[in-house]
N, C-alpha and C positions, 0 to 999 in steps of 0.2 A: 721199274722206271729209273732212269739214270738220276743221280743225287743232284738235287737243287738246293742252292743256298738261299733258302727263304728267309722271311722275317723272324721265323722262331729261332733260328740259329744265332747263337752269341758269337760275336767277333772278339778275339785277343785284342789287348792293347797294342801288340805289335802289328796286328792286322789292321787295326783302326789307322795306326800312323802311317802304315804304307798305303793306304787307301786314300790319304789326306790329298785335298784338291789343290796342290801347290801350282799346277800350271794355271789355274783358274785365277788364284791370287797374284801369281806373277804376272799375268796378263793385266790385271787390273793396275798392280804397281807401275808397269811399263807405261800404260796409257796415262796414268797420273803423272809419271815422271816427264813423258813427251809433252803433256798438255802445259805442265809447268815451265819447260823449256821454251815452248812457243810463246807462252806468255811472256816470258823474259824478253824474247826477241821483238814482240809487239812493242813492249815498254821501251826498248831500245830505239826503235823509230821514232815514237812518240818523244822520247828525250832528245834525239838529235834534231828533230823538227822544230822543237820549242827551245832548243839550246839550254836545257836545264843544267845546273851547276854539279859539282863534284859529289854532294850528298845523293843526288839522284842516281849518279853513276855507280857509287859504291852500293847502293840499295838494288839496283839493277843487276849487278854482278852477282851479289848474293842469290838473287832469285834464280838465275841461270846455273850458278855453282850447285845450289841446294837441290835443283831438279835431278842432278846426278845420284842422288840417295835413292829415291823410290825407282829409278831406272835400274841401277845396279842390283838392288835388292830384287827387282823383277826378273832380271836376266838370271840371277842365281836361283830362284825359285823355279823358274821354267826348266833350266839346265838340270837341277836335281830330279825333277819329275820325269823329264824325257829320258835322262840317262840312267838313273838308277831305280826308278820306281815303275816305268811303264811296263817292263818285262813282268813284273809281278802282277801288276793290275790286269794285265791281258789274260791271266791264268783264271779269269771268273769263269763261272759254268757256262757251257755253251752247247747246242745241240746241231753240230753242223750236218751229221748225217741225218738228223731227225730223232725224235723220241718215240722210237717206234713201239716201245714197250707201254708206252703211255698214249698211244694213238686214240684219239677220240672220235673220229669220222667212222660211222655216219651218224653220231649221237645227235639228237635233236638239239637245235639251237634255240635259246630264249633271248628275245630281242626286248631291250628296256629303252623307252623313249622319254626324254625330258621335253616338257611342254609348258608354255607360259603364253597364253592368249594366242593360241595358233589354231583357231576353229577353222580358218580357211585353209590350213595345210595338213592337219593332223590325220583327217580321214583318208587322204590319198597315201600318206606316209604309212599309216597302219596297213592299209590294203596291199601295198607294195611289198612290205616285208612279210605278210602272211601268205603271198602268193608264192613265195620263195620255197623250194622243194625241201630245204633242211630246217626251216623254221616252224617250230611246234606252237610257240605262243608269242604274243606280243603285249608287254605290259607298258602302259603309259602312266607316267606320274605327273600330274598338274601341279605347279607351283603357285596355288592360290589363283588360278586363271578367273577373271570376271566375265569372261565370255562364254561361249558354248563348247570350249574345247573337249571337256569330259564327256559331254553328251555325244560330239562327233566321233571322239575316239570308241566310246562304247559300241555306236551304231556300225562302226567299221569292224568291229570283232575283237577289240582290244580289251585286256582287263585293266581296269582303270582305278588309280588312287589319287588321292590329293594330299599333297605335303604342305602343311599349313605354315611352317617356319619358312621365311622368306630367305631367298638366295640360291644361286646355282649350285654351290657345294651342298646345300641341304637337300636339294631335289636330286642330284646324282647319288648322294649317299643313300637316300631312299630307295633309288632304281636299285642300287646294289643289294640293299636289305631284301626287297621284295624278289629280285632274282633269286637269291640264295634260300628264300623261303619255299621254292620249288625244289623238291628233293632230287628230281631228275634233270636238273639245269646244270649240265656238267660243261656246256659251252655257252658263254653269256656275251651278248652283243650290246654295247651302249651306243646310242645315237640320239639326234634331235628329232623332233617331229615337224620341223619346218621344210622338209623336201630338199634340203640341201644336198643330202647323200642318197645313194640308192641301194637297194638290197641286192642288186647283182653282184656287188663288190664283196658280198660274203664269201664268194667262191675264191677270191683273192686271199682274203684272210684265212681260209681253211687251208689253202696251199702252203702259208707260212706258219700256221700254228704247230706242226710238229717240230719246228726249230725254235718255238718260244713258248712262254707262258702267257705273255701279253703281246698282241699285235696292234700296234697302234698306227692308225691311218695317217697319212701324209699328203698334204695338198700342194707339195712343191713342185710336182710336175707340171710344167706350163701347159703342155698338150692336152693334160687331163683336167683343166680348170675351164670353165665357160667364161666367155668375155666379161659378162655384167653381173659378176658376184659381189658380195659386199666387201669382199677381201680387197681393197685397193692395193696400190703399189707399196706405199708406206707399211701397211699392215703385213703385206706379204713377205718383205724383206726384215721387217722387224721381227717377225715371227721366226724367220729363219735365223736371224741373229741370236735370238734367245735359245733357240734349239742348239745352236753351236756352243752357247755357254753351258748348257746342260751337258753336252757332249763332253766339253773339256772337263767339267767338274767330276764327271764319272768317266774318266780316260781309259780307253781299253775295254769298257763295257758296252758299247754300241755306237751307232751313228744316228743322229737325231737332227731333223730338219723341220720339224712341225710340232710345236708344244702346245698349240690352241686347238687342235681338231678334237671334235667330241664323238668320233667315230672310232671305236676300238673293239677288238675281241678279247676276252680273257678266259682262260681256265678256271674252274670253280675253285680248286685247291689254292691257286694263287690268289684269289680275291679273298677266300676265307682267311688266309695270312695277312693279306694287306689291310683288311677292313679295321682292324682295332688300332692301326696307326695313323688313320686318316682322321682329320679334324673337319666336319662338315661346315664349320663356320668359315673356312676359306672360301671366297666367293668366286668371282668371275676368273680368277687365275687358277681354279681348282684343277684344271687339266695338266698345267705345268706341275703344280703340287703333286698331283698323283704320279706323274711319271718320275719326279725327283724321288719321292717316296719308294717307289717300286724298285728304282736302281740302287738306291741306299741300303735297301734291305736285301739285295741280291736277287731280285726278280729277273729273270731273262725278258727283255723287251726287244722286239723286232719292229721295225718299220715296213709298211706297206703301201705303195702308191694307190690312191683312190680317186675318183671323179668327184668333182666339186661343181654344184649347180647353183642357179639363183635361187634364193629362199623365196617361199610364198609368204606374203605379209612383210611386216616391218621388223627389223631387227631389234631385239631388246637386250642383246649381251654386250659383249666388249667390242663389237663391230658396229656400233650405232654411228659413230664418226671418229676421225683420225684422233681427236683430243682424248676421247674416252679410251681408244685403242692404246695410245700412248701411256696413259695412267695404268692400264691394266698390264702393259709390257714392263713398266718400271716396278711394279709390285712383284711381277714374276722374277725379275732380276734381283730385287731385294730378297727375295725368299730363296733364290738359288745361291746368293752369296751369304746371307746373314742367318738363314733359318725361316721356317714358316710358323705361324701361331700354333702353339700346342705341340711342336715337336719334341720328342724325347730322343736326343742323340746318345 
């Protein structure tokens, strides 16, 4: 198998310095500088309209003048990253021709589904995945569901567990643990049990897997999204924006457009390396946290376009409404910029 730069590999001080996200911070300083400048322009208009005195004029000039500091710093950081560091960053591990020596097909696929009060959807979701030719088993982890989710999943043929610790991160972490408890689970698929995704997209994931350790589904392709999903326009472009922040942070390591999707395929060895780095207490922003951690530890991640369908039942995650989605998005951005709870950098 070709060499991978996994979580177990220690980076030197020089390597860590050369991988610093200067472009990400440069962009933040640029935005701050431009925002401060336009605030100064707005103050100028107010000052002229209200005919304020010299003191207001001096204060106004200082606001505009000092906006140049973050702007200049931002330009310098962006230039350093793009001119001096990008070439080295792009030398990260990649399997352009495919990792033939580590080819996993036709190894059986283990599917793990998160579920929370999904009794109306979980049965159909389990049956859909079990009918796929490559799927050997479906594991459902209920996160303290108060309805008949566990019973419906078992009736449909799933192996069922209940995670008593509340939170999406706790549920996903338990899913990964149960998948790794299966000795023959070389290919693991994480998904939700609400019927928003389809088992047939496993074929797409498998076609990308020779080139990656994790294949992350992306819902960004407009033609592959149903009209009436819970992902409204604000959430759609907000998710895309955060995906680009992640891409800028890990410049040269991949292209990312969807940090919120719950549908992904993983190689067993990659998940075994990553699991000790993950903090299950991270909640609804866990998928962005997972990708950020994978990239930070050198795991090869590739995106794959997938279909996205209306969910069955009521959403309980970050897509309940725009306000909640915005709060989750802000926590994702905070994690990307300043680190996640429990991070050991």
